N, C-alpha and C positions, 0 to 999 in steps of 0.2 A: 568438552561438554560435561556437565555434572547432572546427576539425578537428584541433587538436593532440592527440597521443596522451595518454591518461591513464595515470598509474601504475596498475599492476594492483591490483585488490582481491583479498583472499585467496580462494582456491578453497574451495568448500564441502567440509567434511570433519568426521569425528568424531574427537576427540582421545583419547589413551590414558586420560585421566582421566574420560572420559564426557561432557565438554563438547562442544559442536558449533558449528562455524562455519557460519552460515546467511546466504544472500543473500535479501534481501526487496526487492520492487519495489512502489511505489505508483503507480497510473496511472489517470487519468480518461480513459476510452475513448470518451466522447461517443456512447454507444449504438451503437458500431460503425457510424456513419454515414459514415465516411471511408474511407481505404484500409486494408482489413483485412489485406491481405498485408503492407503496410509495418508495421502494428501488430504483427503476429506476428513479423516479422523483428527489430524492436526488442526485444520481450520475449525472444525466443530468444537474441539476442546478449548480453543481460544475465545469462543463465543463473541465473535465480532459483529458490530453493526455494519461495518464497511470493510470490504477486502479490495485492496489495490493490487490487481494481478498484473504480472509481466509475463511475457511469452505465453499468452493464452493461445489455444489452437486458432489457426487462421487459414487453413486450407480446407479441402473437402471435408464436409461433416463438422465444421467448427462450431456451428450453432448447437447441434445436438450434444457435442462433447462438453462444451462450456455449460450448457443447461444441466447436464448430468452432474458435473462437479458442484454446481450451485445447489441442486436438489439434494445430493448426498451430504452436503455441508450444512443443510438447513437454511439455505439462502435463496435468493433469486438473482437473475442477471439484470444489472442496471444499464450498462453500456459497454462498448468496446468490443474487442476481439479482432476479427479480420478488418472491419472498417477503420480501426485505429492502428493497424499493422502490429497488433500483439498486445498492447495494454488493454485491460478490461476492468470493470468495476462490478462487484457483487455486493448485495446488501441484504439486511434482515427485513422482515415485514414491519418492523418498527419504523423503518426509514420511509419517509414520504418524498417521492421524486418530484421536483418542480420542473426540471428540464435536464436534458443530456445533450452532449455534442461530442462526436468523434472527430479528431483533428489529425490530418496527415501532414507531416513536416516535409520540407523540400528534400527531394531525392538527390543525393550525391552519386554520380555514376560510379558503379562498381561497389557501392556499399549498400547495406541493408536498409530498406525503407523504415522510418521510425514514425511514431505518432503519439498522441495523448488521448486517453479516455477521460472525459470530464463530465461533471454533473453539478447541479445545485440541488441540495436535498434539505429536508426539514425534519426536526425531531420535536414532537409535541406541537404546540401552537406557534412558537416563535423562535426556536433555536435553528437558524439557517446556516448551512455550511456548504461552501464550494469544495469540490473534490477533484483531484487530478492524479492520474496514474501515468507513470512514464517509464521508459527503458531507453536510456541514452546510449549514444554511439560508442563503439569500441575505439574509434579514431579521435585523437585528442582535439584537433581543431574543430571538427564537426560537433563533437560533444560540447565544447565550450559555447558554440553558437546555439545549440539546442538548450543549454542552460539558460541563456538569455531569452529564448522563446518560451521556456517554461515560466519564467518570471512575468513576461508579458501576458501570457495566458492567465496566470493567477490574477493579475490586475484586471483583466478584461472580463472576469466572471461576474463582476458587478455586485459582490457581496463582501461585507467587511471581514468575514472569517472564512479562511480557506485552509484545507489540508492538502498537501501535495507530497508525493513520495514515489518510491520505486527503486529500480536497479540503476544506479548512476554509473556503473562500470568505472568507478573511481573512488579512492580512499579520501577521508576527510581533509588531508593535506593538499589534494589536487586543486588546480585552479577552478575547475567547473564546480566541484563540491563547495569550494570557498565562495564562489560567485553566488550560488543558490543560498548558502547559509549566511551570506552577508545581508540578505534582504529578508529571509525567512528564518524562523527559529528551528534549529536542529533538535528534534525531540529527545534523542538519546542523552546528550550531555545535560539537557535541561532537567531531566528527572530520571537518572539511571535506574534501571530495573532489569533483572534477568541478565542474559548474556550480551556480549558486545559484538563479536565477529559473526559474519553472515556467510562467508564463502571460503572454501568449498564446504558443503554440508558435512562431509565425512571427517574433516579436520580443519575447522574454520580458523583462518589466520588473518583475515582482513574484513573491514566493514565497508562494503560497497552498496549496501541497501539501506535506505533511510526514510524516515518520515519527517516532514517539515510543516510548520504552521505559521500563519500570520500572527502578529501581536494581538493580544486580547484573548486568545485561547489558552487556557491553563493546562499544562502538561502534568498529568498525575503519575505517570510512569511510562517508560519506554525501553524495550530491549527484546532480545531473542527469548522466547518463552520456554527455554529448556528448564525442565523441572516443574512446569505448570501441570497440575493434575490432568491426566489424560493425554499429555504430550510425552511420548516416549522417545529415547534416543534412537531406537530402531526405526520408528516411523519417520523421524526427521531425516535420517539417512536415506530411507527408501523412497520418500515422497518426491524429491527433486534434488538438484545440485546446489541450491541455496537454502539457507535457513530464513525463516520468516521474522519480521519485525512487528511486534505488537505494542500498541500504545493505548492508554486511557487518557481521554481529553475531556475537559469541561468547556462546552461551547456556550457562550453567553446568549441570553435572549436578545432578539433584535430590539 
């Protein structure tokens, strides 16, 4: 990690043509078992409109804990948590929610239950965006099937523009990552910005967290926000065991 300042990402805004510049963050928060204050500082400094959370709290008191994280980050809870088996969505007050759905995936005996947190949201009058947060399996065969389910769910959201992302538990060369990136655009190589590797937070050596978009969304920059003003190496290490992925996107008007 480096403390060098990053070139700025575009600020969130709605354009005269109805399109919207949106900041989205994907972040595995490890059930908020680490330094929640540091976690909230990182999220707030990234100034996201949307946060795709993985490993949100899902046991006793999960609603209160997730609401606390949203509040301290200057956001609100959109969907997910326990009903999605861990993935969740947070959003800014700029975000207008049209609908949400928490999806549980088939349970493989002996393995952890997985799910998707999904929503359709709007920015301004006409920039509509489907959103999906995921945390795929550690087991290769199950993970590959879940990659197919992710693509099916993206298609079923019923909007032309979709953002999907999360912890894939796999590097870009893996078959599930390639399956997802074969249909959706991997934001990091589309517009590299910031750092690349996301895990582990204390000494990142691999990219297993990613954001993807459908065609038509312009990627303005994507990467780990190391060096972004307000994001310190100490907070990134203390917040959780993954580094976040931040992207700026231009969503066309419907």
